[in-house]
C-alpha positions in Angstrom: 48.1 -31.3 25.0 51.5 -34.1 26.0 50.7 -37.5 26.9 52.9 -39.9 28.9 52.9 -43.7 28.5 54.4 -46.3 30.1 55.6 -50.2 28.9 57.6 -52.3 30.9 60.5 -54.7 29.2 61.4 -58.5 30.0 64.1 -58.5 27.0 67.1 -59.0 28.7 68.8 -57.9 25.5 69.6 -53.9 26.2 70.8 -53.5 23.0 67.7 -54.2 20.9 66.3 -50.7 23.0 68.7 -48.6 21.2 68.4 -50.3 18.1 65.0 -49.6 17.8 65.3 -45.3 18.9 68.3 -44.9 16.0 67.5 -47.9 13.4 64.5 -47.8 11.1 62.0 -50.2 11.9 58.9 -51.9 10.3 55.9 -50.6 12.3 53.6 -54.1 12.1 56.6 -56.3 12.5 59.0 -54.5 14.6 61.7 -55.8 12.4 64.3 -53.5 11.2 64.4 -52.5 7.6 67.7 -52.7 6.1 69.7 -50.8 2.7 70.4 -52.1 -0.5 74.0 -53.5 1.5 72.0 -55.0 3.8 72.9 -53.2 7.2 70.6 -51.6 9.1 69.2 -48.1 8.0 69.5 -45.3 10.4 66.5 -42.6 11.4 66.5 -39.9 9.2 66.3 -37.9 12.4 67.2 -38.2 16.0 68.7 -37.0 19.1 69.8 -39.2 22.0 72.1 -38.7 25.2 72.6 -41.2 27.9 72.7 -40.4 31.9 74.4 -42.5 34.7 75.9 -44.7 32.1 79.3 -43.1 33.4 82.1 -44.2 30.5 80.0 -47.3 29.6 77.1 -48.0 27.2 73.3 -48.3 28.4 73.4 -52.2 28.0 76.7 -52.6 30.0 75.9 -50.3 32.6 72.6 -52.1 33.1 74.2 -55.7 32.8 76.5 -54.3 35.7 74.1 -53.4 37.6 72.1 -56.5 37.4 75.1 -58.3 38.4 76.2 -56.2 41.1 73.1 -56.6 42.9 72.0 -60.3 42.1 69.0 -59.0 40.1 67.0 -60.0 36.7 68.0 -63.4 36.5 65.0 -64.4 35.9 63.1 -64.8 32.5 60.2 -62.6 33.9 62.0 -60.0 35.2 61.2 -56.8 33.9 64.3 -55.5 32.8 64.0 -51.4 31.6 60.8 -49.5 31.4 60.3 -47.0 28.9 58.4 -44.0 29.4 57.4 -41.8 26.1 56.5 -38.3 26.5 54.8 -37.2 22.9 53.9 -33.7 22.3 51.2 -31.7 21.0 51.8 -31.2 16.8 50.6 -27.8 17.5 53.8 -27.4 19.4 56.0 -26.8 17.0 54.1 -24.1 14.8 52.5 -22.0 18.1 54.9 -22.9 20.7 58.1 -22.9 18.9 59.0 -26.1 20.2 62.0 -28.0 18.2 63.7 -31.6 19.0 66.5 -29.8 20.6 64.5 -28.3 23.2 62.0 -31.2 23.3 65.4 -33.1 24.1 66.4 -30.7 26.7 62.8 -31.1 28.3 63.1 -34.8 28.9 66.5 -34.5 30.1 65.4 -32.8 32.9 62.3 -34.8 33.1 64.5 -38.1 33.4 67.1 -36.4 36.4 64.4 -35.1 38.2 62.7 -38.5 38.2 64.7 -41.3 37.9 67.6 -40.3 38.9 70.2 -43.5 39.9 69.3 -45.4 36.8 71.0 -45.9 34.2 68.5 -44.2 31.1 68.3 -43.1 27.2 66.8 -39.9 25.8 66.4 -40.0 22.9 64.0 -37.8 20.6 62.0 -38.2 17.7 60.6 -35.7 15.3 57.3 -38.0 14.6 55.4 -40.9 15.7 53.4 -44.1 13.8 50.5 -41.6 13.1 52.7 -39.1 10.9 50.6 -36.3 12.6 54.4 -34.7 13.4 54.2 -34.6 17.1 57.4 -34.4 18.1 58.3 -37.1 21.3 61.0 -38.0 23.8 61.5 -41.8 24.9 63.2 -42.0 28.4 64.4 -45.6 28.6 66.0 -46.7 32.2 67.8 -49.6 33.9 65.1 -51.4 36.1 67.7 -51.5 39.1 68.7 -48.2 40.6 72.6 -47.9 41.1 72.6 -45.4 43.8 70.5 -44.1 46.9 68.8 -41.3 46.1 66.5 -38.4 48.0 63.1 -39.3 49.5 60.4 -37.8 47.9 56.9 -37.3 49.1 55.6 -39.5 46.4 57.7 -42.2 47.1 55.9 -45.0 49.2 58.1 -48.0 49.9 62.2 -48.4 50.4 62.6 -49.8 46.6 62.1 -46.5 45.5 65.1 -44.3 46.3 67.3 -47.0 48.1 70.5 -48.2 45.9 69.7 -52.3 44.7 66.1 -52.0 44.2 63.8 -51.7 41.2 61.8 -49.4 40.2 58.3 -50.4 40.1 55.8 -48.0 38.0 52.6 -48.1 40.5 49.3 -46.0 40.3 50.7 -43.5 43.0 54.2 -42.9 40.5 52.2 -42.4 37.5 50.2 -39.6 39.2 53.0 -38.4 40.0 54.5 -38.6 36.4 51.3 -37.1 34.9 51.7 -34.2 37.2 54.9 -33.7 36.3 54.8 -33.6 32.7 51.5 -31.3 33.0 53.9 -28.7 35.3 56.8 -29.8 32.4 54.8 -28.3 29.7 52.9 -25.2 31.6 56.7 -24.3 32.6 57.5 -24.6 28.9 54.3 -22.5 27.9 53.3 -25.5 25.8 50.0 -27.4 25.3 48.3 -29.6 27.6 45.4 -31.2 28.9 43.9 -33.1 32.2 46.2 -36.0 32.8 44.9 -37.4 35.5 41.0 -37.5 34.8 41.0 -40.0 31.8 40.1 -39.4 28.4 36.4 -40.4 26.6 37.5 -43.3 25.0 40.3 -45.4 26.2 42.1 -46.9 23.4 44.6 -49.6 24.2 47.9 -50.6 22.5 46.5 -53.7 21.1 43.1 -51.8 20.0 45.6 -49.6 18.3 46.8 -51.5 16.4 44.3 -53.9 15.6 43.1 -50.5 13.9 46.3 -49.7 12.0 46.6 -52.9 10.7 42.4 -52.9 10.0 43.0 -50.2 8.1 46.0 -50.7 5.6 43.8 -53.8 4.8 40.8 -52.4 3.5 43.0 -49.5 1.6 44.4 -52.7 0.2 41.0 -53.9 -0.9 39.2 -50.8 -1.5 42.3 -50.0 -4.5 41.4 -53.6 -6.1 38.0 -52.4 -6.2 39.1 -49.0 -7.5 40.9 -50.7 -9.9 38.2 -52.6 -11.5 35.8 -50.2 -11.4 33.5 -51.0 -8.0 33.1 -48.1 -5.1 34.4 -48.7 -2.0 31.5 -49.4 0.3 33.6 -48.8 3.8 36.7 -46.4 3.5 37.5 -46.3 7.7 38.1 -49.0 9.7 36.3 -50.2 12.7 37.4 -52.3 16.0 34.8 -54.3 17.7 34.8 -51.9 20.6 34.5 -48.5 18.4 31.2 -50.2 17.0 30.1 -50.4 20.3 31.2 -46.8 21.5 29.4 -45.5 18.6 26.3 -47.8 19.4 26.0 -46.7 23.0 26.9 -43.5 22.3 23.9 -43.2 20.3 21.6 -44.7 22.8 22.7 -42.7 25.6 22.7 -39.3 24.2 18.7 -39.8 23.4 17.7 -41.5 26.7 16.5 -40.1 30.0 16.8 -42.7 32.5 18.8 -46.2 32.9 15.9 -48.3 32.6 15.5 -45.9 29.1 19.0 -46.3 28.2 19.4 -50.2 28.9 16.0 -51.0 27.0 16.7 -49.2 23.9 20.3 -50.8 24.1 18.9 -54.4 24.2 15.9 -53.3 21.5 18.1 -51.6 18.7 21.5 -53.6 19.2 21.4 -56.1 21.5 23.6 -55.0 23.6 22.8 -55.9 27.4 24.5 -53.5 30.0 25.2 -54.8 33.7 26.3 -53.5 37.3 28.8 -54.6 39.3 30.3 -53.4 42.3 29.5 -49.4 41.1 30.9 -50.3 37.6 28.9 -51.0 34.1 29.8 -53.5 31.7 28.3 -54.0 28.2 28.3 -57.6 26.8 27.9 -56.8 22.6 25.6 -59.5 20.8 27.2 -62.2 19.3 29.8 -62.4 22.2 29.9 -64.2 25.5 31.9 -61.7 28.2 31.7 -58.5 29.2 33.4 -55.3 27.9 33.8 -53.0 30.6 33.3 -50.1 30.7 36.8 -48.2 31.4 38.4 -50.5 28.7 36.0 -48.0 26.6 36.4 -44.8 27.8 35.4 -42.9 30.8 32.1 -41.1 29.5 31.0 -44.9 29.3 31.2 -45.8 33.1 28.4 -45.7 35.9 28.8 -42.1 37.0 29.5 -39.9 33.5 26.3 -42.4 32.3 23.5 -41.2 35.2 25.7 -37.4 34.6 24.2 -37.8 30.8 20.8 -39.1 31.7 20.2 -36.5 34.0 21.2 -33.9 31.7 18.6 -35.3 29.0 15.9 -35.5 31.2 16.5 -31.9 32.6 16.3 -31.1 28.6 13.4 -33.6 27.9 10.7 -30.6 28.3 12.1 -28.0 25.5 12.4 -31.1 23.2 8.7 -32.2 23.8 7.7 -28.9 21.7 9.1 -30.6 18.7 7.4 -33.3 16.4 8.2 -37.1 17.0 7.0 -40.2 15.6 4.3 -41.6 17.2 5.3 -45.4 18.5 4.3 -48.6 17.0 2.4 -51.6 18.8 4.2 -54.9 18.7 2.2 -58.0 17.8 3.0 -59.9 21.3 1.7 -63.2 20.2 3.7 -63.4 17.5 6.7 -62.2 19.2 6.4 -65.1 21.7 6.1 -67.6 18.9 9.5 -66.7 18.7 10.7 -68.2 22.3 10.8 -64.7 24.5 10.3 -65.1 27.8 7.6 -64.3 30.1 10.3 -61.4 31.4 9.8 -59.7 27.4 6.1 -60.5 27.5 5.5 -58.3 30.8 8.3 -55.5 28.8 6.0 -55.7 25.5 2.5 -55.5 27.4 3.8 -52.1 29.4 5.0 -50.7 26.1 1.7 -51.5 24.6 -0.2 -49.8 26.7 2.2 -46.9 27.0 2.3 -46.2 23.3 -1.7 -46.8 23.1 -2.4 -44.1 25.6 -0.3 -41.9 23.3 -2.1 -43.0 20.0 -5.3 -41.9 21.9 -4.2 -38.9 23.3 -3.0 -38.1 19.4 -6.8 -38.8 17.5 -8.4 -36.7 20.2 -6.2 -33.9 19.6 -6.9 -34.0 15.9 -10.5 -34.9 16.4 -9.9 -38.1 14.2 -11.9 -40.4 16.4 -14.1 -41.4 13.9 -12.7 -44.2 11.4 -14.3 -42.3 8.4 -12.5 -39.1 9.1 -9.3 -40.5 10.3 -9.4 -42.4 6.6 -10.5 -39.1 4.8 -7.7 -37.4 6.7 -5.0 -40.0 5.0 -6.3 -39.7 2.0 -6.1 -35.6 1.5 -2.2 -35.6 3.8 -1.4 -38.4 1.2 -2.5 -35.9 -1.9 -1.0 -33.3 -0.3 2.5 -34.6 0.5 2.4 -36.3 -3.2 2.2 -33.3 -5.2 5.1 -31.2 -2.9 7.3 -34.2 -3.4 6.5 -33.7 -7.2 7.1 -29.9 -7.5 10.5 -30.7 -4.9 11.8 -33.2 -7.4 11.2 -30.8 -10.5 13.2 -27.8 -8.5 16.2 -30.4 -7.6 16.2 -31.4 -11.4 16.4 -28.1 -12.4 19.1 -26.6 -9.3 21.2 -29.6 -10.8 21.1 -28.3 -14.4 22.0 -24.7 -13.1 24.4 -26.1 -11.5 26.3 -27.7 -14.3 25.0 -25.1 -16.5 27.2 -22.7 -14.7 30.2 -25.3 -14.6 30.3 -25.5 -18.0 29.4 -21.8 -18.7 32.4 -20.8 -16.2 35.1 -24.1 -17.9 34.3 -21.9 -21.4 34.7 -18.7 -20.8 38.1 -19.5 -18.4 39.7 -22.3 -21.7 38.2 -19.9 -24.7 41.5 -18.0 -25.1 43.7 -21.3 -24.9 41.5 -22.8 -27.9 41.7 -19.8 -29.5 45.8 -19.8 -29.5 45.8 -23.4 -30.5 44.6 -22.0 -33.9 47.4 -20.0 -34.4 50.3 -21.9 -32.7 53.6 -22.7 -34.5 53.7 -25.9 -33.2 50.2 -27.4 -32.1 51.2 -30.7 -30.6 53.5 -28.7 -27.9 50.8 -26.9 -27.2 48.3 -29.0 -26.9 50.7 -31.4 -24.6 51.7 -27.9 -22.2 48.0 -26.9 -22.1 46.3 -30.3 -22.7 43.9 -29.5 -19.3 42.9 -26.3 -20.3 42.0 -28.2 -23.9 40.1 -31.1 -22.2 38.0 -28.6 -20.2 37.0 -26.4 -23.1 36.2 -29.0 -25.7 33.9 -30.8 -22.7 32.2 -27.3 -22.2 31.5 -26.9 -25.8 30.3 -30.3 -26.5 28.0 -29.7 -23.2 26.6 -26.6 -24.9 26.1 -27.9 -28.3 24.3 -30.9 -27.0 21.8 -28.8 -25.0 21.0 -25.9 -28.0 23.0 -23.1 -26.2 24.1 -20.4 -28.7 24.5 -17.2 -26.3 25.8 -17.9 -22.8 24.0 -16.5 -19.5 25.8 -14.6 -17.2 27.6 -16.5 -14.1 25.8 -14.0 -11.8 22.0 -14.0 -13.5 22.4 -18.1 -13.4 23.3 -17.5 -9.7 20.4 -15.7 -9.2 18.4 -18.3 -10.6 19.8 -20.9 -8.6 18.8 -18.9 -5.4 15.4 -18.4 -6.4 15.0 -22.1 -7.2 16.6 -23.2 -4.0 13.8 -20.7 -2.2 10.5 -22.1 -4.0 12.3 -25.4 -2.8 12.5 -24.5 0.6 9.4 -23.7 0.9 7.4 -27.0 -0.9 9.7 -29.2 1.3 8.2 -27.7 4.3 5.3 -28.5 2.9 6.2 -31.8 2.4 7.8 -32.2 5.7 4.7 -31.4 7.3 2.6 -33.6 5.4 4.7 -36.4 5.6 5.0 -36.3 9.3 1.2 -36.0 9.7 0.3 -39.1 7.4 2.9 -41.0 9.0 1.5 -40.3 12.8 -1.5 -40.6 11.5 -1.0 -44.5 9.5 0.6 -45.6 12.9 -2.3 -43.8 14.4 -4.8 -46.8 12.4 -2.5 -49.5 12.8 -1.7 -49.4 16.3 -5.9 -49.3 17.0 -6.4 -51.9 14.2 -3.7 -54.1 16.0 -4.9 -53.4 19.7 -8.6 -54.5 19.0 -7.3 -57.7 17.4 -5.0 -58.4 20.5 -8.2 -57.8 22.4 -10.3 -60.7 20.5 -7.5 -62.8 20.6 -7.3 -62.7 24.0 -11.3 -63.0 24.9 -11.0 -66.0 22.8 -8.4 -67.1 24.5 -10.1 -66.7 27.9 -13.3 -68.4 26.3 -11.5 -71.2 25.7 -9.7 -71.5 29.2 -13.7 -71.7 30.6 -15.1 -73.8 28.4 -11.7 -76.4 29.2 
């Protein structure tokens, strides 16, 4: 899946570009790495060619072009453009991609799309992520030194005339992405559709925030491990990573845009708004909205609405599965927290829906009488605790069986080594040579002795016992799950009814006070 990336540079030191391509640099600071003699260290492997430079170096050719046409004299001028074609890591093994082949493809791509510009084409065998992705850097001086044939995608004279500067417009990038896709197709390499974006967009800045954050987290976790503490988090997440995860968790459960926005604000405090046909998200603790296109294509308006519609179409199938009963919310206590009138209207509407669901549930179960409801809850609690006790007992027996199987296997496989130690001519040397096997044998023997196990069961018999225990656990776990599900629903229903009548009494009390006044 070859990708195309563009970087514009305002650095007037053209030699720095070539130095980056051929010398090793620190991936975080960008500084050159030096050897013991203080000299820059060459990269272990690279291929480099120049085009349109004549007898000069790339840097000299660019400086001569600037001087000839009076370009790039200001600090803010774009001096060069870099395009990076990164190939799929699988191409090397599956499709025979080598650095030589990638370099040839890069030279062809440069000749066809950047003719007239001084250029460097350099291939590296791997990237920052060490995934084995062969990639090609194509660096061009921004000034065109000769006029070229005008092509359909070229819109303005600067795209083909001599002395004009290259501009990486949206039309140009679209053309170049198509060229990369056709290049890979012709070379029979893996390729994805570069024209329809990606589900998640990770900018250059966010990529490096991830890398630095992960490096810092790894160091902190290593320090915790040294002192015997277990790290709580192993993968670093940026603010946008967390936001993507939270939006996704709501998006695939919501069935309408109203439902989507309500769940975002209720569960994660994320506000969503639409402006000019585009969605933006405001995480809790921020004052500035993040546009959907900064997060990824699956978070924009069209994709969100399509997902919500698909969820709504699937909803009748999901309704047959048991779901938890929603709970009423205490409106009076919430309003004391300083919530607005709009929030009160939402709570009132929510409580009416929940109460309707509660009444339907109690009528279906025939538990509209309070005594009958309490009796059923008591029965379910007994069934729930009995089934849970059996499940816990079976889990303990399964754990013991698994541990026994492990030690029996270790004992059987290392017993012969322990016997050889007794007859070894050089016990110390034999001990050192077979330290791992002897350690496993001694641990297994200690376990068997501690548990008074004198005769070893066969592995097949132990495995059969484990399967029987697992089957029995599955039966009782199903009873436990069903009892727990119904018990929680009925407890929530009882709580909803109590809160509903309490709210009614409070409302009537307030109304009477208002009449008296």
